[in-house]
C-alpha positions in Angstrom: 93.0 57.1 97.5 96.4 57.9 99.2 97.3 61.3 100.5 100.5 62.4 101.9 101.0 64.3 105.1 103.3 66.4 106.7 104.1 64.1 109.8 107.5 66.3 111.5 108.9 69.5 110.6 112.5 70.8 111.8 114.8 73.5 111.2 118.2 74.6 111.7 120.1 78.0 111.7 123.4 79.0 112.4 124.3 80.8 115.6 126.3 83.6 114.0 123.3 86.7 114.4 124.1 89.7 111.7 122.7 92.4 112.5 121.5 95.4 110.4 124.3 97.6 112.4 126.4 94.9 111.7 126.2 95.5 107.6 126.5 99.1 107.9 130.3 98.2 108.8 130.6 96.6 105.8 128.6 99.1 103.4 126.7 102.3 103.5 123.3 101.5 104.6 121.5 102.0 107.6 119.1 99.8 110.0 116.3 102.0 109.2 117.3 102.1 105.1 116.9 97.8 105.5 114.0 97.4 107.3 112.2 100.3 105.8 112.7 98.3 102.5 112.8 94.7 103.3 111.6 94.7 106.9 114.4 92.7 108.1 116.4 93.3 111.4 119.0 90.6 111.2 119.5 86.9 109.9 121.8 84.6 110.1 125.4 83.7 108.6 126.9 80.2 108.8 130.6 79.5 110.7 133.0 78.2 108.2 134.6 75.2 109.5 131.8 74.1 111.3 128.3 74.7 109.2 127.8 73.6 105.6 125.1 73.5 103.3 124.1 69.5 104.0 125.1 69.6 107.7 122.4 72.4 108.1 120.1 70.0 106.5 121.3 67.0 108.2 120.5 69.0 111.6 117.4 70.2 110.0 116.3 66.6 109.2 116.9 64.9 112.0 114.7 67.5 114.1 112.0 66.8 111.4 112.3 62.9 111.4 112.7 62.7 115.2 109.1 64.6 115.6 107.9 62.2 112.7 108.8 59.2 115.3 110.4 58.0 111.6 114.1 56.3 111.6 116.6 56.8 108.8 115.5 53.7 107.2 112.2 54.1 106.9 112.3 57.2 104.5 112.0 56.1 101.3 112.8 59.2 98.7 115.0 62.4 99.8 114.0 65.6 97.8 116.3 68.8 98.4 115.7 72.2 97.2 118.9 74.5 97.1 120.6 77.1 95.0 124.1 77.2 96.6 125.0 73.8 96.8 128.5 72.4 98.8 130.1 71.2 95.5 129.1 71.9 91.5 128.3 68.3 91.6 127.1 65.8 92.9 124.6 67.9 94.8 124.2 68.2 98.7 121.5 65.5 98.6 124.0 62.8 98.2 125.9 64.3 101.4 123.3 64.5 103.4 121.9 60.9 102.4 125.6 59.9 103.7 125.5 61.8 107.0 122.1 60.2 107.5 123.3 56.6 106.7 120.5 56.1 104.1 122.7 54.1 101.7 120.7 53.4 98.4 118.1 55.6 98.9 117.2 57.9 95.7 118.1 61.4 96.4 116.8 64.4 93.9 118.3 67.4 93.8 116.1 70.5 92.8 117.0 74.2 91.6 113.9 76.1 91.7 115.2 79.1 94.1 112.7 80.8 96.0 109.9 78.2 95.3 112.4 75.1 95.6 110.3 73.8 98.9 107.0 74.1 97.5 108.2 72.2 94.4 110.4 69.7 96.4 106.9 69.2 98.3 104.6 68.6 95.2 107.0 65.9 94.2 107.1 64.3 96.8 103.5 64.0 96.9 103.0 63.3 93.8 105.5 59.9 94.9 103.1 59.2 97.8 100.1 59.8 96.3 100.8 57.1 93.2 102.2 54.6 95.6 105.6 54.5 94.2 106.8 55.6 98.0 105.2 55.7 101.7 107.6 58.5 103.6 109.5 61.0 101.8 112.0 64.1 103.5 111.7 67.2 102.0 114.3 69.7 102.5 115.2 73.4 101.6 118.6 74.3 103.0 120.9 77.6 101.9 124.4 79.3 102.7 124.3 82.8 100.5 126.4 84.5 102.7 129.5 83.3 101.2 129.1 84.4 97.9 126.8 88.0 98.3 128.7 91.5 97.6 129.2 92.9 101.0 130.4 95.7 99.1 127.8 99.3 99.0 127.6 98.2 95.4 125.8 94.7 96.4 124.1 96.3 99.6 120.6 95.8 97.4 120.8 92.6 97.5 123.3 91.8 100.2 121.0 93.2 103.2 118.4 90.9 102.0 120.0 87.1 102.3 120.7 84.7 105.0 121.6 81.0 105.9 119.9 78.2 107.1 118.0 74.9 106.5 114.0 73.7 107.2 112.9 70.1 106.2 109.6 67.9 106.4 109.0 64.6 106.7 105.5 63.4 104.5 103.9 60.4 105.1 100.9 57.9 102.8 97.5 58.5 104.7 94.1 57.8 103.6 92.6 60.4 105.4 92.0 63.5 103.3 90.9 66.1 106.4 94.6 65.5 107.6 96.7 65.8 104.1 97.8 67.8 101.4 95.0 68.7 99.3 97.0 69.7 96.1 100.0 72.0 94.7 100.3 74.1 91.8 103.6 74.9 90.3 104.5 77.6 87.4 107.6 79.2 85.8 108.4 81.4 82.9 112.0 82.0 82.0 111.5 85.1 79.7 112.7 86.7 83.1 115.5 84.4 83.9 118.0 87.3 83.9 115.8 89.7 86.0 116.9 88.2 89.3 120.2 85.7 88.5 123.8 84.9 89.2 125.2 84.6 85.5 128.6 82.7 87.1 130.3 80.2 87.0 128.3 78.8 84.0 129.7 76.0 81.6 128.6 77.7 78.6 132.1 79.8 78.6 135.6 79.2 77.0 138.3 77.0 78.6 137.3 76.3 82.5 134.7 77.9 83.9 136.3 80.5 86.4 139.0 83.1 84.8 140.6 86.1 86.3 138.5 88.0 83.6 135.5 86.0 84.7 135.9 87.2 88.2 136.9 90.3 87.5 133.3 90.9 85.6 130.8 90.9 87.9 129.0 87.4 87.1 129.4 85.8 90.5 127.1 88.5 91.8 123.6 88.5 92.2 121.8 91.0 90.1 118.0 92.1 90.8 115.8 94.3 88.7 113.9 94.9 92.0 110.9 96.6 90.4 110.4 93.6 88.0 110.5 91.4 91.1 108.3 93.0 93.3 105.5 93.8 90.6 105.5 90.1 89.4 105.7 89.0 92.9 102.5 90.5 94.1 100.7 89.4 90.9 101.3 85.8 91.0 101.7 85.3 94.9 98.1 86.1 94.2 96.9 84.2 91.7 98.6 81.0 92.5 97.2 81.1 95.8 93.9 81.7 94.5 94.7 79.1 91.8 94.8 76.3 95.0 91.4 78.0 96.6 89.7 77.6 93.8 91.0 73.8 93.1 89.5 72.8 96.3 86.6 75.0 96.6 87.5 77.2 99.4 87.8 81.0 99.5 90.4 83.4 101.0 88.1 83.7 104.1 88.7 79.8 104.9 92.8 80.1 105.3 93.4 79.9 108.6 97.5 80.5 108.5 99.8 81.8 105.3 103.0 80.7 104.8 104.3 82.7 102.3 108.1 82.6 101.4 109.8 85.2 103.2 111.2 87.6 100.2 110.0 90.8 101.7 107.8 91.7 104.5 106.2 94.5 101.9 104.8 91.9 99.5 103.4 90.0 102.6 101.7 92.3 104.0 100.3 93.3 100.6 99.3 89.8 99.8 98.0 89.4 103.3 95.4 92.4 103.2 94.4 91.4 99.4 93.1 88.2 101.1 91.7 89.9 103.8 93.7 88.0 106.5 94.9 89.2 109.9 98.5 89.8 110.9 98.3 86.8 113.4 96.9 84.6 110.3 100.5 85.4 108.1 103.8 83.4 109.3 106.5 86.2 109.0 109.9 85.4 110.6 112.2 87.4 108.2 112.5 90.1 110.5 115.0 87.6 112.1 116.5 85.3 109.6 116.0 87.3 106.2 115.4 85.5 102.9 116.7 82.1 103.2 115.6 81.1 99.5 114.9 77.3 99.6 114.8 77.1 103.3 112.1 79.8 104.1 109.1 78.4 104.3 110.2 75.0 105.7 112.3 77.3 108.7 108.7 79.6 108.9 106.8 76.3 109.1 109.2 74.3 111.8 109.1 77.4 114.1 105.8 77.9 113.9 104.6 74.8 114.5 107.1 75.1 117.4 104.9 78.0 119.0 101.7 76.3 118.2 100.6 78.1 115.2 99.5 74.8 113.4 95.9 73.8 114.6 94.3 70.1 114.1 91.7 70.8 111.0 93.6 74.3 109.9 93.4 75.4 106.6 97.3 76.2 105.7 98.3 77.7 102.1 102.3 77.9 101.5 103.1 80.3 98.2 106.1 81.8 96.8 107.9 83.7 94.4 111.4 83.9 93.2 113.9 83.6 90.6 113.1 81.9 87.2 110.9 83.6 87.5 108.8 80.4 89.3 106.0 80.5 91.7 104.0 77.6 93.3 101.7 77.0 96.0 100.4 74.2 98.1 97.4 74.0 100.4 97.1 71.7 103.1 94.3 70.3 105.6 96.5 70.4 108.8 
């Protein structure tokens, strides 16, 4: 059988560090208030004229390919997850493909919000397992600081999000001892409006953007925080257990858990439910905030740099986000 293995990881975050104290200059908030509710101390915001969604993804991808020892001509397909593309269309994957000189290679843009990277990883894994492709580049990238409401009215969501990109190279292998074991994907559209940005949408009269639409507040993030939190702590546990059951493992077999960086309280709850030690869970939300589709690959790449991944480790990725979506992947490193 053919399996897929992660052979390279990379990430890029903007140089612009925005602390909680910085945010308190724009809105009524404080470092204590933000840390107590989210665990976040600081995040990165892109610099206009320097960073774009695709330029950050390109930097992360180049690092991942270099670490994998793979040239651009060897990549067979790009799967790119983002909810904040550079253009309404085409997707940012096309722009990154052009930047990397991968003309003619297929690209796939997906919008699965905070679960985007795990969804993209699963798509790449299936392509490789079926033999259609041998090498895939999987990317998660977001610029969220340009559209969050930085006033007091928007502080419940504005303090959470940051910018950045992460990437992984997947390659075909015949060795099941060092491969992605399984991926598990779910969604429930009944809760689509519990965490969403309504505008701009195509189902509007005339041109999508009018002054009335701008004034309506539909461009701001709406989040029903209680509903999101309650669903997240349940679905995280369920989808992790689903991955373990599918492969005959228990929570105690997991060496490392890499959760989507949504909220430190969610990560701590899941960790305690699984009986894992703090050092077994990769958390960097304190420094980068919630970078949505980029959060898991950024966390993985940074953890790899710090020597956290050991050969043979059982690694679980898990995410929950708007949609609602939730997903997991179990990997034998």
